[in-house]
MARGU-319222 format. One record per residue: residue number from 1; residue in three letters; y negated, x, z negated of N, C-alpha, C in turn. Coordinates in Angstrom, 2 decimals. Atoms other than C-alpha are relative to their C-alpha. Layout:
[NUM, "ALA", [Y, X, Z], [Y, X, Z], [Y, X, Z]]
...
***
This chain:
[1, "MET", [1.65, -0.50, -0.13], [-99.50, 166.39, -136.59], [-0.79, -0.98, 0.77]]
[2, "THR", [1.25, 0.53, -0.91], [-102.55, 164.73, -135.40], [-0.01, 0.70, 0.88]]
[3, "SER", [0.66, -0.60, -1.15], [-103.55, 165.14, -132.09], [-1.35, -0.35, 0.10]]
[4, "VAL", [1.36, 0.40, -0.70], [-107.05, 165.16, -130.31], [0.15, -1.51, 0.40]]
[5, "LEU", [0.42, 0.92, -0.72], [-106.34, 162.37, -128.58], [0.24, -1.59, -1.27]]
[6, "ASN", [-0.42, 1.21, 1.20], [-104.75, 160.37, -131.58], [-1.68, -0.05, -0.85]]
[7, "ILE", [0.98, 0.28, 1.12], [-108.31, 160.93, -133.64], [-0.88, -0.55, 1.00]]
[8, "VAL", [0.87, 0.20, -0.38], [-110.22, 160.34, -130.90], [0.32, -1.70, 0.66]]
[9, "ASN", [-0.12, 1.03, -0.51], [-108.79, 157.28, -129.18], [0.03, -1.31, -1.35]]
[10, "ARG", [0.21, 1.63, 0.68], [-109.53, 153.45, -130.35], [-0.16, -0.75, 1.35]]
[11, "SER", [-0.27, 1.10, -1.29], [-109.31, 150.16, -128.52], [-0.79, 0.22, 1.25]]
[12, "ASP", [1.51, -0.01, -0.88], [-113.02, 150.44, -127.01], [0.15, 1.29, 0.78]]
[13, "GLN", [0.57, -1.81, -0.54], [-112.32, 154.06, -125.96], [-0.13, 0.07, 1.62]]
[14, "ALA", [0.19, -0.34, -1.38], [-113.77, 155.01, -122.48], [0.87, 0.64, 0.43]]
[15, "THR", [-1.10, -0.89, -0.93], [-111.38, 156.09, -119.98], [-0.46, 0.14, 1.42]]
[16, "LEU", [0.55, -0.28, -1.53], [-111.89, 157.71, -116.43], [0.85, 0.05, 0.87]]
[17, "THR", [-0.87, -0.32, -0.63], [-109.85, 158.02, -113.83], [-0.25, 1.12, 1.21]]
[18, "PHE", [0.24, -0.61, -1.38], [-109.46, 160.97, -110.87], [1.17, 0.36, 0.11]]
[19, "GLU", [-0.99, -0.02, -0.69], [-107.44, 161.53, -108.31], [-0.08, 1.86, 0.11]]
[20, "ALA", [-0.05, -1.11, -0.08], [-106.10, 165.02, -107.33], [-0.75, 0.70, 0.98]]
[21, "GLY", [1.32, -0.63, -0.92], [-108.76, 167.58, -106.30], [-1.16, -0.54, -0.21]]
[22, "ASP", [1.24, 0.29, 0.49], [-111.51, 165.56, -107.56], [-0.53, 1.11, -1.26]]
[23, "ILE", [0.41, -1.22, 0.98], [-113.96, 167.92, -109.46], [-0.66, -1.08, -1.04]]
[24, "ILE", [0.39, 0.83, 1.43], [-114.35, 166.38, -113.09], [-1.34, 0.41, -0.56]]
[25, "ILE", [1.52, -0.53, 0.42], [-117.09, 168.64, -114.27], [-0.31, 1.12, 1.10]]
[26, "HIS", [0.40, -0.72, -0.65], [-119.34, 170.66, -112.30], [-0.53, 1.04, -0.86]]
[27, "GLU", [0.47, -1.00, 0.80], [-120.31, 174.39, -113.43], [-1.70, -0.09, -0.01]]
[28, "GLY", [1.81, -0.17, -0.20], [-123.93, 174.74, -114.50], [-0.72, -1.40, -0.24]]
[29, "GLU", [0.75, 1.34, 0.40], [-124.45, 170.83, -115.12], [-0.30, -0.19, -1.36]]
[30, "GLU", [0.44, 0.12, 1.61], [-125.69, 169.62, -118.48], [1.57, -1.00, -0.36]]
[31, "GLY", [-1.31, 0.58, 0.04], [-122.65, 168.08, -120.15], [-0.82, -0.77, -1.44]]
[32, "HIS", [0.26, 0.86, 1.56], [-123.16, 165.00, -122.97], [1.31, -0.87, -0.34]]
[33, "GLU", [-1.39, 0.57, 0.52], [-119.55, 164.39, -123.42], [1.10, 1.11, 0.14]]
[34, "PHE", [-0.93, -0.77, -0.26], [-116.16, 165.80, -123.56], [1.38, -0.85, 0.34]]
[35, "TYR", [-1.42, 0.82, -0.23], [-112.45, 164.90, -122.39], [0.82, 0.49, -0.43]]
[36, "VAL", [-1.19, -0.20, 0.88], [-109.28, 164.25, -123.75], [1.30, -0.46, 1.28]]
[37, "ILE", [-1.15, -0.09, -1.11], [-106.26, 164.59, -120.89], [0.92, -1.12, -0.96]]
[38, "ILE", [-1.19, 0.88, 0.38], [-104.06, 161.16, -121.55], [0.80, -0.06, 1.07]]
[39, "GLU", [-1.54, -0.06, -1.11], [-101.87, 161.48, -118.19], [-0.77, 1.18, 0.94]]
[40, "GLY", [0.35, -0.99, -0.82], [-102.06, 164.31, -115.58], [-0.62, 1.35, -0.37]]
[41, "GLU", [0.04, -1.40, -0.33], [-103.05, 167.79, -114.95], [-1.19, 0.60, 0.45]]
[42, "ALA", [1.44, -0.90, -0.69], [-106.56, 170.06, -114.52], [0.31, 1.15, -0.30]]
[43, "ASP", [0.65, -1.35, 0.21], [-107.72, 173.21, -113.85], [-1.13, 0.34, -0.71]]
[44, "VAL", [1.38, -0.72, -0.05], [-110.79, 175.29, -114.97], [-0.05, 1.51, 0.50]]
[45, "LEU", [0.62, -1.30, -1.04], [-112.40, 177.67, -112.78], [-1.09, 0.29, -0.40]]
[46, "HIS", [0.86, -0.51, 0.07], [-114.98, 179.85, -113.06], [-0.27, 1.15, 1.22]]
[47, "ARG", [0.33, -0.56, -1.33], [-116.57, 181.27, -109.82], [1.33, -0.21, 0.97]]
[48, "GLY", [-1.19, 0.45, -0.87], [-113.58, 179.81, -107.92], [1.57, 0.47, -0.42]]
[49, "LYS", [-1.17, -0.40, 0.70], [-110.80, 181.53, -110.34], [0.52, -1.03, -0.72]]
[50, "ILE", [-0.68, 0.68, 1.18], [-108.39, 179.43, -112.30], [0.00, 1.04, -1.24]]
[51, "LEU", [0.62, -0.79, 1.21], [-109.22, 180.58, -116.03], [1.36, -0.48, -0.66]]
[52, "LEU", [-1.12, 0.87, 0.87], [-106.61, 178.02, -117.61], [0.54, -1.24, 1.08]]
[53, "SER", [-0.76, 1.42, -0.25], [-104.14, 174.83, -116.81], [-0.22, -0.87, -0.88]]
[54, "LEU", [0.03, 1.13, 1.05], [-104.56, 171.56, -118.79], [1.12, -0.76, 0.10]]
[55, "ASN", [-1.07, 1.14, 0.07], [-102.03, 168.98, -119.95], [-0.18, -0.84, -0.58]]
[56, "PRO", [0.24, 1.26, 0.87], [-102.08, 165.69, -121.55], [-0.06, 0.48, -1.54]]
[57, "GLY", [0.68, -0.23, 2.01], [-103.53, 166.01, -125.14], [-1.08, 1.30, 0.09]]
[58, "GLU", [0.99, -1.06, 0.34], [-105.53, 168.73, -124.40], [-1.64, -0.31, 0.37]]
[59, "LEU", [1.37, 0.51, -0.46], [-109.48, 168.52, -124.13], [-0.46, 0.83, 0.38]]
[60, "PHE", [1.27, -1.04, -0.82], [-112.33, 170.14, -122.21], [-1.36, -0.45, -0.20]]
[61, "GLY", [1.40, 0.43, 0.05], [-116.09, 170.08, -122.04], [-0.81, 0.01, -1.47]]
[62, "GLU", [0.69, 0.33, 1.24], [-116.58, 170.33, -125.65], [-0.75, 1.01, -0.41]]
[63, "MET", [0.88, -0.88, 0.10], [-118.45, 173.78, -125.28], [-1.75, -0.48, -0.04]]
[64, "ALA", [1.38, 0.39, -0.11], [-121.72, 172.25, -123.90], [-0.01, -1.24, -1.29]]
[65, "LEU", [0.79, 0.46, 0.61], [-121.83, 169.76, -126.63], [-0.10, 0.63, -1.62]]
[66, "VAL", [0.44, -1.12, 0.85], [-121.65, 172.79, -129.42], [-0.98, 0.69, -0.04]]
[67, "ASP", [1.07, -1.15, -0.55], [-124.04, 174.75, -127.78], [-1.27, -0.66, 0.83]]
[68, "SER", [1.04, 1.00, -0.67], [-126.15, 172.18, -125.94], [-0.57, 0.93, 1.14]]
[69, "LYS", [0.45, -0.88, -1.68], [-126.28, 174.89, -122.39], [0.89, -0.64, 0.78]]
[70, "PRO", [-0.30, 0.51, -0.96], [-125.11, 174.13, -119.27], [1.57, 0.05, -0.11]]
[71, "ARG", [-1.39, 0.07, 0.01], [-121.33, 173.55, -118.39], [0.45, 1.66, 0.34]]
[72, "SER", [-0.61, -1.18, -0.38], [-119.75, 177.07, -118.13], [0.47, 0.23, 1.14]]
[73, "ALA", [-1.08, -0.20, -1.13], [-116.96, 176.43, -115.82], [-0.05, -1.49, 0.54]]
[74, "GLU", [-0.73, 1.23, -0.78], [-115.60, 173.92, -113.34], [1.33, -0.69, -0.13]]
[75, "VAL", [-1.26, 0.71, 0.12], [-112.56, 171.26, -113.90], [0.35, -0.76, 1.00]]
[76, "ILE", [-0.34, 0.77, -0.85], [-110.89, 170.23, -111.45], [1.91, -0.72, -0.16]]
[77, "ALA", [-1.08, 0.70, 0.43], [-108.09, 167.46, -111.43], [1.54, 0.65, 0.92]]
[78, "ARG", [-0.88, -0.49, -0.98], [-104.66, 169.13, -110.33], [0.50, -1.37, 0.67]]
[79, "THR", [-0.87, 1.56, -0.39], [-102.80, 165.50, -110.30], [-1.03, -1.02, -0.56]]
[80, "ARG", [0.78, 0.76, 0.05], [-104.08, 162.82, -110.66], [0.05, -0.55, -1.67]]
[81, "CYS", [-0.04, -0.25, 1.33], [-105.45, 162.38, -113.99], [-0.92, -1.25, -1.10]]
[82, "LYS", [0.72, 1.26, 0.55], [-106.55, 159.43, -116.69], [-0.45, 1.00, -1.23]]
[83, "LEU", [0.44, -0.87, 1.31], [-109.00, 161.00, -119.51], [-0.66, -0.92, -0.75]]
[84, "ALA", [0.76, 0.75, 1.00], [-110.50, 159.65, -122.51], [-1.57, 0.85, -0.15]]
[85, "VAL", [1.47, -0.44, 0.09], [-114.38, 160.22, -122.43], [-0.58, -0.12, -1.32]]
[86, "VAL", [0.42, 0.20, 0.99], [-116.02, 161.01, -125.75], [-1.33, 0.54, 0.06]]
[87, "ASN", [1.24, -0.77, -0.31], [-119.60, 161.46, -125.69], [-0.82, 0.31, -1.24]]
[88, "GLU", [0.43, -0.89, 0.80], [-121.74, 162.88, -127.75], [-0.49, -0.06, -1.33]]
[89, "ASN", [0.22, 0.91, 1.43], [-122.71, 160.40, -130.58], [1.51, -0.02, -0.73]]
[90, "ARG", [-1.10, -0.04, 0.83], [-119.14, 160.16, -131.11], [0.59, 1.32, -0.30]]
[91, "PHE", [-0.45, -1.77, 0.77], [-118.14, 163.97, -131.14], [-1.06, 0.12, -1.24]]
[92, "LEU", [0.93, -0.19, 1.04], [-121.18, 164.25, -133.56], [0.88, -0.99, -1.26]]
[93, "PHE", [-0.05, 1.03, 1.42], [-119.77, 161.37, -135.81], [1.27, 0.51, -0.72]]
[94, "LEU", [-1.91, -0.91, 0.06], [-115.71, 163.06, -135.33], [-0.53, 1.20, -0.76]]
[95, "VAL", [0.37, -1.04, 0.56], [-117.24, 166.17, -136.49], [-0.63, 0.02, -1.36]]
[96, "GLN", [0.07, 0.24, 1.61], [-119.09, 164.91, -139.79], [1.13, -0.61, -0.61]]
[97, "HIS", [-0.82, 0.39, 0.87], [-116.70, 162.83, -140.66], [1.34, 0.18, -0.18]]
[98, "ASN", [-1.66, -0.31, -0.32], [-113.28, 164.08, -139.66], [0.20, 1.62, -0.51]]
[99, "PRO", [-0.37, -1.43, -0.12], [-112.97, 167.80, -140.95], [1.09, 0.38, 0.93]]
[100, "TYR", [-1.21, -0.45, -0.46], [-109.42, 168.13, -139.52], [-0.40, -0.18, 1.85]]
[101, "PHE", [0.58, 0.24, -1.64], [-111.31, 167.04, -135.74], [-0.59, 1.68, 0.10]]
[102, "ALA", [0.62, -1.04, -0.13], [-113.75, 169.69, -136.42], [0.86, 1.12, 0.09]]
[103, "LEU", [-0.48, -1.21, 0.11], [-111.11, 172.29, -137.05], [0.68, 0.25, 1.19]]
[104, "MET", [-1.07, -0.05, -1.73], [-108.92, 171.32, -134.01], [-0.98, 0.54, 0.84]]
[105, "VAL", [0.74, -0.39, -0.71], [-111.76, 171.75, -131.91], [-0.63, 1.69, -0.16]]
[106, "MET", [0.15, -1.03, 0.11], [-112.47, 174.88, -133.21], [0.87, 1.37, 0.25]]
[107, "ARG", [-1.20, -0.53, -0.24], [-108.97, 176.16, -133.00], [-0.01, 0.30, 1.64]]
[108, "VAL", [-0.04, -0.29, -1.20], [-109.14, 175.33, -129.23], [-0.95, 1.14, 0.60]]
[109, "MET", [0.90, -0.72, -0.71], [-112.09, 177.22, -128.85], [0.14, 1.49, 0.01]]
[110, "ALA", [-0.44, -1.26, 0.55], [-110.87, 180.45, -130.60], [1.11, 0.31, 0.86]]
[111, "ASP", [-1.26, -0.10, -0.52], [-107.60, 180.10, -128.69], [-0.49, 0.26, 1.31]]
[112, "ARG", [0.39, -0.21, -1.49], [-109.32, 180.17, -125.33], [-0.80, 1.06, 0.04]]
[113, "LEU", [0.46, -1.10, 0.16], [-111.57, 182.86, -126.23], [0.86, 1.16, -0.32]]
[114, "ARG", [-1.19, -1.50, 0.61], [-108.54, 185.41, -127.71], [0.83, -0.10, 1.69]]
[115, "MET", [-0.77, -0.01, -1.27], [-106.91, 184.12, -124.22], [-0.73, 0.72, 1.06]]
[116, "LEU", [0.44, -0.94, -1.32], [-109.44, 185.57, -121.87], [-0.69, 1.22, -0.68]]
[117, "GLY", [-0.03, -1.54, 0.25], [-110.06, 188.55, -124.15], [0.63, 0.86, 0.42]]
[118, "ASP", [-1.26, -0.37, -0.21], [-106.55, 189.20, -123.71], [-0.20, 0.34, 1.50]]
[119, "ARG", [-0.02, -0.32, -1.15], [-107.22, 188.79, -119.93], [-1.15, 1.31, 0.25]]
[120, "ILE", [0.98, -1.12, -0.23], [-110.15, 191.29, -119.95], [0.58, 1.22, -0.28]]
[121, "THR", [-0.41, -1.12, 0.61], [-108.42, 194.01, -121.97], [1.08, 0.17, 0.95]]
[122, "SER", [-1.03, -0.16, -1.10], [-105.66, 193.88, -119.19], [-0.45, 0.64, 1.37]]
[123, "ILE", [0.64, -0.27, -1.21], [-107.67, 194.38, -116.36], [-0.46, 1.90, 0.26]]
***
């Protein structure tokens, strides 16, 4: 099965590295790229509470590209992280030219929405 990283990865793929504890995404900021974890782990937080933990191969930051609204959460590197960085133009190209990529992003968003919904109903 093809992973998001396999689809976005190319020879000139931009990458960034963050140390444990570094803030990768600030809640409320504008977003013009999304990320895929190549190595390491990160946590997604909202109002200081961990919503989920991310592992290699997982993407984050996609919501700001889908709805053009400020970042809805903060992402902090739990360990040293190497990330593939996909800018808005590349994201739009992938969505338009690779329906499987678009479906993968929708599934990630749906899974996270269900998970958060389950947490709310259990409160």
